[in-house]
N, C-alpha and C positions, 0 to 999 in steps of 0.2 A: 504494500500500500504506500502510495506516494504522499508525503506531507510537504506542503509548500512552505515557503519561507515565513509567511505570516502565521501559519499554524505552529511552526517551530518556535517563533518568538512568543506566541501566546502560551505555549506549553512551558517554555523557559520561565516566563513571568509567573506562571502558576506554581512552578517548582520553587522559585525564590520566595514567593508568598507563603508557601507551606513552611519554610524555614523561619518565618517571622511570626508564626502563630504562638499564642500563649502556651499551648501544650509543648511545642518544641523548645521554646525559650525556658520554660520551667524545668523541662527535662535536663537541659544544659546546666542550669543553675543547680539543680539537685545533684547532678554528677560532680560539679565543681565543689559543692559543699561536702559531698561524701569523700572526695579525694583529700580535701583539706583536713576533714575530721579524722579520717582513717590514719593519715600520717601523724597527726598530733596525739591521737589516742593510743596508738600502738605502743609507745614507751610505757604507758600506764597499764598495759595488758588488756585493753578493751578494743572492741571494734565499734563502729558507728551503730551497727544494728543492735548492739548490747544495751545501749542507753535507755530505750523505752522499757526494756525488761528490768534493768537495774532500778530505774526510777519508780516503776510500778511496784516493785518489791519493797523498795525503801519506804515509799509512801503508804504501803498497805492497800493499794488499789487492786492488787491481784496476787494470788498465791498458788494458782494451779496453771498447768500448761494451757488449758482451754481459755482461761481468763487472760493470761498473758498474750496469747495469740490474738484474741479479740482486742485487747488494749493496744497492741502494736500494729494491728490491722494487717496481719499476715496469716497465711493458712497454717493449719496444724502441722503438716510434715516439716516445713522449714523451721517452725518453732521448735519442734522436737529435736531437730539436728542442732540448732543453735544452743538449746539447753544442754544437750549432751556435750558440746564443745565447752560451754561455760562451766559445766560440772568438772570436766576433765582439767580445765585450767584453774580450778579452785576458786571460782567466783560465786557459785551457788551450791547449795546442798539440798537434797530431797529427803523427805521423811514421809512415811505412810500417813495418809489422811485418815484420822480417826473416824470421821463421819462417812467416808466413802472408801472402802478397801481397794477399789479399782484405781484410785487417784492418789497423787502425791502432793504434799505441800512443799512449796519451794521457798527457800529463804536465802538471803545473801550471806556469804561468809564474811568473817571479820576483814579479810583481805579486800574484798569488794567494797565493803562499807568504808574502809580507810581510804581507798583510792577514788571513790565516787565524787567527793567534793572537788578534787583536782580535775577530774574528767568534765564535770559540769562547768567549772571555771574555764577550762580550755575551750569548750564548745562556745560558751558565751563570748569569749575573746575573739574567736574566729568569726562569729556573727557580727561583732562590733567592727572588725576589720573589713568584712565584706560590705557592710553598710556605711563605710567611712564617709562617703560624700552625700549621704542622705540626711535630711533634717529629721528631727524627732517625729514631726508630723508625717513626713513621707514614709518613714519606717513603720509607724503605726498604721498608716493607710495600707501599706503593702501587707502587713500581717492581717489586717481586717479583710482585705480582698482575697488573700490566699486561704484564709479560714472559710470564707463564703464559698470559694471555688471547691475546696475539699468537701464541704457539706453537699454541694451540688453533685459532685462526682460520686460521693457515697450514696446519695439518693438515686442516681441513675443506675449505679451498680446493683443496689438493692432491688430496684424495680425490674431490672433485667434478670436477676437471679430468681425473683418471684415468678416472672413470666416464663422462664425456662422450666420451672418445676410444674407449671400448669399444663 
């Protein structure tokens, strides 16, 4: 099939536009934050994926694998793998759940508790550096917009999951 020069230009413009969409730009920003965070957290013995788990356990918001997966917004199998690595690395410990023999209660080790404040501080410093040229108002607006975007995406995913079950 022959594509003329005008159609080629239109296709190229659409491709460039696709690289300017919020989804693509947010993906680039997320990867940039992940690289920065991984490099800075590694000396503390953490990965960026550990932080939601560590904070949920520290704050008492979750204590089972199922609750941690829900809190971190990831599926059960990757959560199970991450928890196995974290247990191997001495960051968490598991004990039988007295209320449910099929489940385990997960807690932070003293090592993780001691390192967590430095990890949070490290992440906050990285965010401050990334937002260096933003005013406080712009940073607040960005957080508000991203929070709304995530809520919309969660709603869409929930509706699609529900529709797929029907």
